[in-house]
C-alpha positions as a printed NumPy array, in Angstrom:
array([[ 86.643,  80.178, 135.675],
       [ 86.355,  77.694, 132.969],
       [ 84.669,  79.998, 131.121],
       [ 87.5  ,  82.795, 131.36 ],
       [ 89.916,  79.957, 130.32 ],
       [ 87.883,  79.159, 127.469],
       [ 87.611,  82.655, 126.246],
       [ 91.365,  83.208, 126.711],
       [ 92.049,  80.116, 124.465],
       [ 90.115,  81.546, 121.613],
       [ 92.939,  84.426, 121.449],
       [ 96.556,  82.929, 120.897],
       [ 99.58 ,  84.893, 122.216],
       [101.359,  87.104, 119.982],
       [104.229,  89.584, 119.623],
       [107.064,  88.503, 122.151],
       [105.985,  85.166, 123.885],
       [108.431,  84.304, 127.203],
       [108.017,  80.371, 127.748],
       [109.182,  78.607, 130.659],
       [108.808,  75.135, 132.203],
       [107.415,  74.76 , 136.118],
       [105.882,  72.244, 138.395],
       [103.199,  72.53 , 140.898],
       [102.793,  70.417, 144.022],
       [104.581,  67.59 , 144.872],
       [106.141,  65.656, 148.102],
       [108.388,  67.728, 150.266],
       [110.369,  65.093, 151.56 ],
       [113.175,  63.118, 149.627],
       [113.842,  64.346, 145.888],
       [113.783,  68.233, 145.264],
       [112.95 ,  69.964, 142.12 ],
       [112.175,  67.939, 138.873],
       [112.959,  64.617, 140.73 ],
       [109.949,  65.246, 143.31 ],
       [107.157,  62.595, 143.416],
       [103.696,  63.847, 142.649],
       [104.423,  67.158, 140.791],
       [102.202,  68.37 , 138.222],
       [104.394,  69.923, 135.066],
       [102.986,  72.785, 133.196],
       [104.134,  75.53 , 130.891],
       [103.712,  79.185, 131.653],
       [103.735,  81.772, 128.553],
       [103.544,  85.388, 128.828],
       [102.916,  87.764, 126.068],
       [104.856,  90.968, 126.095],
       [104.556,  94.479, 124.056],
       [107.474,  96.541, 122.865],
       [108.269,  97.592, 126.139],
       [108.428,  94.193, 127.69 ],
       [105.147,  94.998, 129.503],
       [102.936,  91.882, 130.261],
       [ 99.62 ,  91.662, 128.08 ],
       [ 98.599,  88.198, 128.464],
       [ 99.603,  84.867, 129.938],
       [ 98.691,  81.214, 129.606],
       [ 99.193,  78.463, 132.036],
       [ 98.922,  74.907, 130.556],
       [ 99.233,  71.737, 132.601],
       [101.041,  68.886, 130.696],
       [101.309,  65.327, 131.11 ],
       [105.158,  65.82 , 130.66 ],
       [107.76 ,  67.832, 128.964],
       [107.988,  66.355, 125.498],
       [108.488,  67.892, 122.384],
       [105.169,  66.559, 120.812],
       [103.006,  68.061, 123.742],
       [104.844,  71.391, 123.305],
       [104.139,  71.428, 119.679],
       [100.401,  70.658, 120.354],
       [100.067,  73.533, 122.757],
       [102.164,  76.063, 120.696],
       [ 99.599,  75.249, 117.876],
       [ 96.793,  76.178, 120.237],
       [ 98.222,  79.191, 122.294],
       [100.757,  80.813, 120.06 ],
       [100.303,  82.904, 116.833],
       [102.73 ,  81.632, 113.935],
       [104.323,  85.128, 113.912],
       [105.316,  85.276, 117.638],
       [108.802,  85.704, 118.632],
       [109.089,  82.933, 121.297],
       [111.815,  83.372, 124.075],
       [112.735,  80.403, 126.25 ],
       [115.501,  78.407, 127.826],
       [117.279,  75.548, 126.149],
       [115.126,  72.691, 127.667],
       [114.831,  70.492, 124.506],
       [111.038,  70.01 , 124.598],
       [110.765,  73.684, 123.489],
       [112.193,  72.993, 120.116],
       [108.628,  71.775, 119.685],
       [107.623,  75.513, 119.199],
       [109.565,  75.611, 116.014],
       [107.772,  72.63 , 114.726],
       [104.106,  74.249, 115.413]])
């Protein structure tokens, strides 16, 4: 699996890229959503062709949703000319900086 990830990481996403935040895991009791304890944040990115068919995707585990971390991931996983579509989560402005 690691070899496949490393191979995919050499080919940045291009064209239309849809970007979204997500969390994995966490304690089920108590707080829900972003407030739940023990969740691992990650970014899901899907590259699409002109007909909105998926071409490739990346799932990147993060330490948190900060603008600096999104900028760093965008420089690694996105081609400069990619058109990125996302929600209004403030950290995604880091894509513009990349």
